[in-house]
N, C-alpha and C positions, 0 to 999 in steps of 0.2 A: 922510616925506623922509629921518628920523631910521634907519627899517629900509633904506632906500635906499644911508645912510652904511654901515651896517654889512655889506650886503653886498657893497659895491664893497671894503673895506676885506677882507672873508674872501676874495675874488677874488683880490686883490693879495698877502695873506699866501700863499695856495695857490700862486699864480704864481710868486712869490718863493723858495717854498721847493722847487717841483718846479724851479727855475733852480738854485737851489743844488745841487741834488742833481746836475743835468745837469753842471755844473761839478767840483765836487769828487765825484761818484758817490761820497756818503755817504749809509748809510741813517741812520733817524730817531734811531738810536741813537750814531752817529758811527763805522760801522763800514764799511771801503770795500768797496765792490760791485765791482769788477772785480779780478781777480788783477794781480800786482805780478811784478816781476823776482826772479827767484831762488825762486819758490813753485811746488809742484808741485800737481799734481790725479788724484784718482782717479775714472775712470769704470767705469760699469755700463750692462747694457741694460736699457731702462726699458720692454719691451715686456712681457715677465712682468707685471709691476706691470700695466697698463695692462690686459693680457688679463686676470687676474684680476677687475680690476672691469667689464672688458668682460660676463667672463660673470656677476660678480653681479647688474648691473643687467639684462641682457636674456634669463636663464634658459638662456642656452646655456653650452658648453663646448670649448676647443679654438679661442679665438677667435686669430688668428695675422695676422702684417702680413710682406711682403717683408722677408726680414731676411738676406741671405745674400752673400757677397762670392763672386766667381767662383771663387777659391782655397779656398773652402769656411773661412777663418781668422775673418771675424766670423761669429760666431753669438751665440746666447742665454749662452753661457757663458764669452764673451771679456772679460779684463781688458784696461783701457784706464790708462796710466800716463805724466800729461804733465808736464813741467818749461818753465817760463817761463823762454827765455834772455835776454829782454828784454821787456818792457812786452805787446809786441804780436808777440812770437816765440816760439815754442814748440816744443821737440821733442816726439813722442807715439810712445809703445812698447804695443804690443799684443801678447798673450800667453796661447796655448788649449793647456792640458794636461789632455787627456782619456783615460783610460786605463781599461776595463773586463775583467773575468772571468766569463765565466757556465758555468755546467754543470749538463748534463743528464741525470741518472739515470734506465736504463728497465729494466724487469725483461723477460728473456725464458726461453722453456723450455731448460732443459738439454739436450744432445746425448745420447739416450740409445737403446737397442735397442729399449725399449720406453716411448716419451715418458711422462712423467708431469708434465702441467702444474700440478701444484703444487710441485716442483723446479724451480727458477730458478736463473739466474746474471744478473748485473749487465753490463748495457751503457754506457757512459760518453760522453758528447757534452760538449766544452769548447769554449768560443770565445772569443778574446783579439781586444781589439781594442786601438789607439792612435792617436789622434788630436791632431797638435801640428803648432802654429803659432807664428811668431816674426818679428815686423815693427816697422818706424819709419815715423815722418812729419816731415816739417819743415813746419811751418804758419805762416804770417803772418796776423794780424788786423788789422781795422779795421773803426770803426764808430761809432755815435753813441749812447752812451746804454747803456741794459741791452741793446742787441741788440749781437752783434758778428757780424761776417762775418768768414770765415777762406778761405785760397785754401793751397795746396803740393802736397806729393808723399811718397812714399815707395814702398820695397822691402818684399818678405813673402815668405815660405819656408814651406813645408806641406810635412808626411809623414803619409800615413792610411796604415793598414794592418790588415789581421784574418785570422786562423788560426782553423781550424777541425781540432780532433785527436781521432780516434773510438779507443775502445779496448772489445773485446769477450771476452764473458765464454766465448762456444765459439769454441775454435781451430780452424784447419784440421788434421786428421789424418788419414791413410788409411781411417780407419775411418769419418769423416765428412767427405767431402769436398766437401758442399755444408751448413754449418752452419746453425744458426738464430741470426740476429742481427737488431736491431731499426734499421728503415731511418729514420732523424729528419729526412728530407725527407718521404717519406709519412706519417711517423707512425704506422707499424704492425710488425709483427713478420714476416720473411721468411726465404726460404731463398735461397743463391746461392753459386758457387763463385769470385764475386768482390766486394769492397768496397773502400770509402774506408778510409784511415788519417787521411789529412792533406791537406788544402786549405789554399794560403797566397796569396789573391788577394786585389785588389784593390788592391795596393802602389803608393803615388803618391809622387810626389817633385817639387813642383812651384815655382815662383817665378812672381812678379807683380809687375810695374812699374805703379805710378798716381799718378796725378792727382788729387786732390779738391777740391770747393769746397762749403763748409758755412756754418751760422750757429749761432750758441748765445743762449740768453736768459737772462739772471741774473734771475731771479725772485726771490731772496734774495742776501743777501751772500755771494759766493764761490759759489754755488750755481746750476751752469745746468743748461741743456736744450736737446738742440739735434738735429741729423742731419745728413747729410751725403749729397751724391754725387759721381760722378768718373766716370773712364775708365780702364780698364786692361789691360795685355797680359799674358797667362798663358800660361805652358809647361807641361806635366806630363807624365812619361811612366810608364807602369803595368806590372807583371809579376807572376809568380805563378806558382806550379808544383802540382800534383795527384800524391798521392800511395795507390797502391790495391796489395792483394796480393790474391792468385788461386792457385787448384790448378791445377799445368799437369796433373795426370794421374799426377805421380809424387812432386812436392815443392810446398812453397810457394815462389812467387817475389812478391818488392816490385820496384815499380816505377814511379822518377819521372817526372811527364812535366812539363816546362816549359810554361806557359799562355802562347799568345803575345803580344807586346810590344802594347802599344796607347800611344797618345801623345794629345794636346791641346795646340794652339795658337791664341789666340783673342784676340779684341779685343773687350771688350763692356763696356757702361755697368753700375754695379753703386750698390747702397745699401750701404754702411760703416758700421751703424750707423744703421737709418735714423729711431731714436730712442733716444738715452742722456742720463744723469744724469750731470755731473761735479759733485767734491768737491773745492773747492781749499782749500790750509792752507799 
C-alpha cells in the first residue's frame, strides 16, 4: 500500500509539472519555451547536419534530401531571419548571396615555324557565377504546447548568372592563321581558325509568389526544428550571348551573337526548408 501511494504521488507530481509547462510554457529552469512578441529568430538549414550524421552511421557519403524551391532561393546556403510582430504572428526574410570565381590555366605549344613542345604559352579559362535571392513571408502561428503549426505566404526574387572568359597565349597572325590553343571543353590542345572568347549564359531573373504551411517543434527553450511545404507560382526570363574570334582570310573578326531568350512560367508544390533549425532571442 505504501509503495502504491508513492507511485500515485509520483504520477500526480509528473502530471502537475507537465500541466504547468503546458499552461505557462516554462522549462524546468523557468525559461519561456515559445517566442514572444518583439523577439527575433535566426534559421539555418538542418540538412547538412543530418547528412553528416547519416554518412557517419551508414558509412556512405553524399546523403541528401529534397531541399530546393522552384526558383532556387531555398538551398542549403540560405539564411532565414524572423521577427515576431505578435506572439503568434511573424515576418520572415530569406537571403542567399553566392559568388564564385574559378580559374584554370593550361600550357600549350607556342606557335613556331619549327614547333618545340618545350616552348609553351598559357591559355586561361575564368568562370564567374552569381546566385542572389531575396524574399519575405508573413506567417501566422497556432498550436498547443511545443508543437506550433503555421501558415502564410510571401514573394521572392532571384537572379542567377555565370560568365566564361577565355584568354589565349597564341594570337591569330598572318603567319599563323590556325594557332594552337587549349579547348577547355574537350580538355585537350587543338588548332583552328575560330575560338570562343566569352560566354555569358544562363542568366535568369525570376519572381515567385507562394503560400506555405508548416510546423515547428520547440525541443528546447527558444530553439525549434521544423519544415514546411507550399504552392508557388514562378516566372523567369533567361538570356545570354557568345563572343568568338576567327580568321577571315585577311584579318581577325570578333563577333558577338545573342543566345535565344528562354522563359519559364509554372505552378508547383515545393519544400522550402524541408528541415531547418531556428534560434530565437
